[in-house]
C-alpha positions, -999 to +999 in steps of 0.1 A: +007+182-144-016+170-116-038+197-101-043+177-069-036+207-047-069+223-059-088+191-065-101+201-099-110+174-124-100+138-117-063+142-109-069+128-074-075+094-090-042+096-109-023+106-078-040+079-057-030+052-082+006+065-085+010+067-048-002+031-043+027+017-063+060+014-044+078+010-078+056+035-096+068+061-122+092+088-109+095+114-098+073+123-069+098+151-068+103+188-064+071+199-082+049+173-065+064+182-032+056+219-038+020+211-047+016+189-016+030+218+005+006+241-012-023+219-001-011+222+035+000+258+034-034+275+033-046+260+066-051+290+089-030+292+121-052+293+152-028+286+180-049+259+196-032+231+215-036+194+206-063+187+232-084+216+220-080+204+184-090+169+194-121+181+213-131+203+183-128+176+157-147+151+178-176+176+183-176+182+145-177+144+139-207+140+162-226+168+145-217+156+110-229+121+118-263+135+127-264+154+094-258+122+075-284+103+095-310+127+081-300+117+046-292+080+048-328+068+049-328+047+017-306+020+004-293+041-026-279+067-002-262+040+020-247+024-011-234+058-022-217+062+012-202+027+012-187+032-022-173+067-015-158+057+018-139+028+002-107+047-010-101+059+026-113+029+045-095+004+024-062+023+028-066+028+066-031+034+081-014+032+047+000+067+051+024+053+078+039+027+054+073+043+047+079+062+080+102+035+092+133+026+072+166+007+074+183+039+086+160+048+115+153+013+129+169+021+163+149+053+169+122+054+194+098+074+173+102+050+144+096+020+166+064+035+179+051+045+145+059+010+132+040-005+162+010+016+153+013+005+116+018-032+125-015-030+144-032-014+114-021-042+090-028-070+115+008-082+117+011-120+116-021-127+097-030-125+060-057-100+049-060-088+085-055-051+078-081-026+090-096-026+055-104-063+058-136-057+077-146-030+052-140-054+023-163-078+040-189-051+044-187-042+007-190-079-003-222-082+017-236-054-003-224-070-036-200-042-042-170-056-062-145-027-061-130-039-029-092-038-035-072-006-037-059-003-072-069+002-108-105-011-105-112+010-074-098+041-091-118+034-122-151+029-104-175+054-119-198+053-089-171+065-066-167+103-069-133+118-077-134+139-046-133+107-025-098+100-038-084+134-028-077+128+009-063+092+006-044+102-025-027+131-008-020+111+023-005+082+003+016+107-018+030+122+015+037+087+027+061+083-002+080+114+009+085+108+046+116+129+049+095+159+037+062+153+055+066+132+087+052+158+112+023+166+089+015+129+084+014+122+121-007+153+127-032+140+101-030+105+116-039+119+150-069+137+136-082+107+118-078+085+149-096+112+170-126+112+147-127+074+148-155+062+125-158+087+096-192+104+100-208+090+068-201+054+081-211+063+117-245+073+104-253+040+087-280+021+104-276-014+119-292-031+089-265-018+066-236-027+089-250-059+102-223-084+109-196-057+112-183-047+146-185-009+146-151-008+163-136-024+132-144+007+112-130+030+140-095+042+131-089+051+167-100+018+183-077-010+194-075-041+172-087-074+185-066-085+215-050-051+221-053-031+252-040+002+239-061+021+213-047+033+180-057+069+191-036+065+223-006+052+203-009+080+177-012+106+205+019+092+222+039+095+189+027+131+184+038+140+220+072+123+214+078+142+181+068+175+198+093+168+227+121+157+204+117+186+179+098+215+194+102+235+162+081+209+144+050+214+167+034+238+142+038+213+114+021+186+136-007+210+142-010+220+106-012+184+096-040+178+121-060+209+110-054+201+073-069+166+077-098+181+096-105+205+068-102+178+042-125+155+061-150+184+064-149+192+026-152+155+017-181+150+040-199+181+027-196+170-009-206+134-001-236+145+019-248+165-012-243+135-034-260+111-010-289+135-008-292+135-046-296+097-046-331+102-031-342+118-064-362+092-083-342+098-115-307+097-099-298+060-105-312+058-140-295+090-151-261+078-138-267+046-157-275+064-189-245+087-186-221+058-180-234+040-211-241+069-234-209+067-255-213+031-263-251+033-268-248+062-293-231+037-318-261+014-320-293+036-318-292+057-349-326+045-363-348+046-332-365+080-327-378+096-295-398+128-299-381+138-331-345+129-322-327+096-327-317+078-296-281+081-308-285+118-307-300+118-273-271+097-260-245+119-278-259+149-260-264+137-224-245+168-213-277+187-219-290+172-186-315+146-175-349+164-178-355+163-216-341+128-222-357+111-193-390+129-201-390+117-236-381+081-225-408+081-199-434+092-224-423+067-251-439+034-260-409+017-244-421+025-209-454+018-190-452+041-159-456+021-127-455-012-146-420-023-153-431-059-160-453-046-188-428-022-203-412-032-236-379-018-225-377-045-198-399-072-212-386-071-248-355-051-255-333-064-227-351-097-222-335-130-230-348-129-266-343-091-271-317-073-291-301-059-259-299-092-239-270-091-214-262-055-222-273-046-187-262-063-154-287-075-129-281-044-109-287-023-140-320-040-147-331-034-111-323+003-115-345+005-147-373-014-131-372+008-100-373+040-121-403+028-142-422+017-111-417+051-094-426+072-124-462+078-111-447+092-078-446+129-072-413+144-082-406+121-111-398+134-145-434+129-156-444+157-132-425+183-151-391+200-145-378+199-109-351+215-089-337+180-084-330+178-121-309+210-118-289+194-090-285+162-110-273+182-140-248+201-118-235+169-101-232+152-135-205+176-145-182+160-119-191+124-124-162+103-136-167+085-169-143+061-186-149+077-220-127+107-210-153+134-217-152+147-182-114+144-177-095+177-174-065+166-193-041+137-194-014+135-168+022+134-180+052+122-160+080+148-162+114+134-167+145+144-148+181+137-154+192+104-139+221+117-119+242+088-106+249+081-070+283+093-059+310+068-068+316+047-037+297+019-019+298+041+012+279+069-006+254+044-020+248+029+015+240+062+030+217+073+001+198+040+002+192+040+040+162+062+037+130+061+016+139+090-006+140+081-043+151+097-075+157+085-110+194+083-104+192+064-072+166+040-086+188+033-117+217+026-093+196+002-072+183-016-103+218-020-118+235-031-086+208-056-079+209-070-115+247-074-114+246-091-080+220-115-092+238-123-125+268-133-103+246-153-081+232-173-111+268-182-123+272-220-119+243-222-096+241-260-098+276-261-083+267-240-052+276-259-020+241-249-006+212-246-029+175-250-031+161-281-049+160-279-087+122-280-086+096-269-061+076-297-045+040-288-051+028-315-026+052-311+003+066-276-002+100-268+013+095-280+048+114-313+042+143-295+026+143-270+055+145-298+082+173-316+062+193-283+061+188-278+098+201-313+105+231-306+083+239-274+102+236-293+135+260-321+123+284-295+111+285-279+145+288-312+164+315-327+141+337-296+138+356-277+164+364-244+148+393-226+165+383-197+187+395-165+170+417-141+189+400-112+207+412-088+181+399-110+153+365-114+170+362-076+176+372-068+140+348-093+124+320-081+147+327-045+137+329-053+099+294-068+101+280-037+116+269-020+083+249-052+077+235-059+112+226-023+119+201-026+091+189-061+102+158-069+081+167-043+056+162-066+027+125-067+037+118-030+042+098-029+009+072-052+026+061-024+049+042-013+018+005-015+026-005-038-003+022-063+007+023-062+045-009-082+048-009-102+015-009-140+016+029-142+010+040-107+021+026-109+056+053-134+065+080-110+054+065-080+071+062-100+103+098-110+100+108-074+095+087-064+125+105-090+146+139-079+135+132-045+149+119-059+182+081-056+178+083-021+190+102-031+222+135-012+225+151-039+245+145-065+217+155-042+188+183-060+170+203-030+158+202-016+194+214-050+208+242-051+183+253-016+191+254-026+227+276-055+218+300-032+200+300-008+230+308-038+252+338-044+229+349-007+233+337+004+199+311+032+193+302+039+156+282+070+148+244+068+143+235+045+114+216+071+094+244+097+096+269+103+069+296+098+095+286+061+099+291+054+062+324+073+062+337+059+095+373+047+090+367+017+113+348+000+085+365-015+054+350-006+020+340-042+013+319-042+045+293-022+025+289-045-005+263-069+008+244-042+027+241-021-005+226-052-022+201-056+006+191-020+004+190-020-034+168-051-038+145-040-010+132-012-032+116-036-056+092-057-035+070-064-066+094-069-095+120-087-074+097-106-050+109-141-061+146-132-054+137-115-021+119-146-010+149-167-017+173-143-001+151-141+030+152-179+034+190-179+030+194-151+055+171-166+082+186-201+080+222-190+077+231-192+114+206-216+128+220-247+143+257-239+137+268-204+130+251-187+159+262-215+183+299-211+171+296-173+176+282-178+210+312-199+220+336-172+209+317-143+225+313-162+258+350-171+258+360-134+260+332-124+283+311-105+257+273-105+257+257-133+237+222-118+236+224-111+199+233-146+188+211-163+214+181-142+203+186-152+166+192-188+173+158-190+188+136-166+167+151-180+134+142-216+144+129-240+117+097-250+136+079-217+144+105-190+137+118-169+108+131-199+089+097-215+090+080-183+080+105-180+051+095-213+036+058-207+043+062-174+023+078-192-006+053-221-005+024-196-004+038-176-033+045-207-055+011-221-048-005-189-061+019-189-091+013-225-101-024-217-104-020-188-127+010-196-150+022-225-171+049-250-162+076-230-181+068-197-163+066-216-130+100-230-136+115-196-144+100-181-112+114-210-091+148-204-107+146-168-096+139-178-060+169-202-062+190-174-074+178-151-046+187-178-021+222-181-036+226-143-036+234-142+001+268-158-008+274-154-045+306-167-061+334-142-058+361-155-081+375-139-112+355-160-136+322-152-117+330-114-119+339-116-155+307-135-162+288-107-144+305-079-164+298-095-197+261-103-189+256-068-174+269-052-206+246-074-228+216-067-206+222-030-205+226-030-243+193-048-248+175-024-224+189+007-243+178-009-276+143-013-263+142+023-252 
């Protein structure tokens, strides 16, 4: 079990990695929730109001920045800070990723939180998230671990304590129903601090080329007039007004984040100070290579011990080993060019050629050249060596010797979702997950897609059999738009009766009230600004009105229903799913949307196809026909007018949909072979067909047979 509440060992890395993955192993359940609450619970109550808390944390930030300035006088210390700020800086704002959902898309607080998050990810542009400027800063310093994920979490020069705060925040983000007030309290704290003190203390040479505001979590993004701090503060005030009983939780989240920042800064300051010791870099290098080196150095002796023995016992500390090495014939103190270690062993003709990287060689040279300086290992034992030895105990190593135990994922029974589509609809509206709910969503999605693949080549509307790697899908899109236009001009569909129009509008409500729901998985931080995913997040953001209540599609549709004399319950309530005004079949497609949206990684090709089908479905014909009927009976046409424009094929959602597919396929074609590319394209075509899958007896029998076969194969593999 992860001990992330106490921060012992390296469990924070494990938690960080798990929480990054929207489809990661389950559960983040009862025990994890208890541990997260334990991390929050020991924050002392002080009764201070939000303004006092903000002033206090800003004073602390200024003082802490000055403490770091006293330490960051050398490149090694600055590099240490840059590395250890990466887990938090590269995930800036990610803790907001799941606070909006299909079920709360009408709510003011959700819209405001989504507006704040959309700014953080740079909505509308690829790789424009707040971490983008930090990635550029890392690249300028030749630091490769620049993307949140396995490589970052495995970086030995990033301390495990630097994953604790982002790991806890990301874990809470996966449990928004449990931790929303605490998340927003923590968010306000981080925005109030602005630039984390370790980064604020870096000199201009280190941050050259980076606008300081780009590293400020509370600053506005380019082209924005309202700062992120102001937006976060407004959300906190709104939450406190809506739910006065949750004010203590907001305050607790703020104070918890302030405490975590303080503890992280304290430990990072100590580590950065250690980097000034002349033996720091070389000892970290030796510790990181000791396990591998012990295999090859059994016949070379240093002061009566084989090098293999020295390497096998690095836990004894730096003093004896480094002293023996400095006094050996391999090293000429102050003269790295003349030292056999550099000139011979690791040279281009030596037995250790290419064992060390260019940065490693620079570390060795610098250590040898500084050996004559006071404080080096040649001047006898030092207090610095005691500090190095103490810090060494917490350094992360790939060999597992400093791990505190392997994490295991507890299994829970996969209780199924209650038997009806209505129950599934309500359960899937939020972000909460469980093994049973995930299994339902996987199975429902799989069955729907099997039916969608049935006789795909006979579908009346379908994507081309092959993706055009030269022209992409734009030509196909324009042809389809022309066809829709001709269909409208050449046909005169009868205007339905008023009762038929009201009923059809009502039966679409479970679908339209979650407009964009098939894309909610792309609020995930790693997808929201990716080359393909940013198109989908931008579309989702548009469907919810870009944070403007008057443009929010579910609210507009609810107003249309009210205009028709119908008032369903709130969408996220059980009463909505159980409302007798809806027929059961009205929930079939919405449940598919909500199910597939939970798998933005494993079902991305199908979601891309579904998104194109959805965005093009009414443009040029369907929306225009609906407008005629609505206008005939004096109902508002705002909903269909809005969609007929924003879904347009030149600059609207339909265009973004083909751009997303073309971007994805261009990436795929460069990494897989023709066969795999064809299979992925077929999945996109199936997703496109899944908006209107065949519904006959043969298609349903085909689905049942293939579902049984697929389930049998899965059980056999398990």
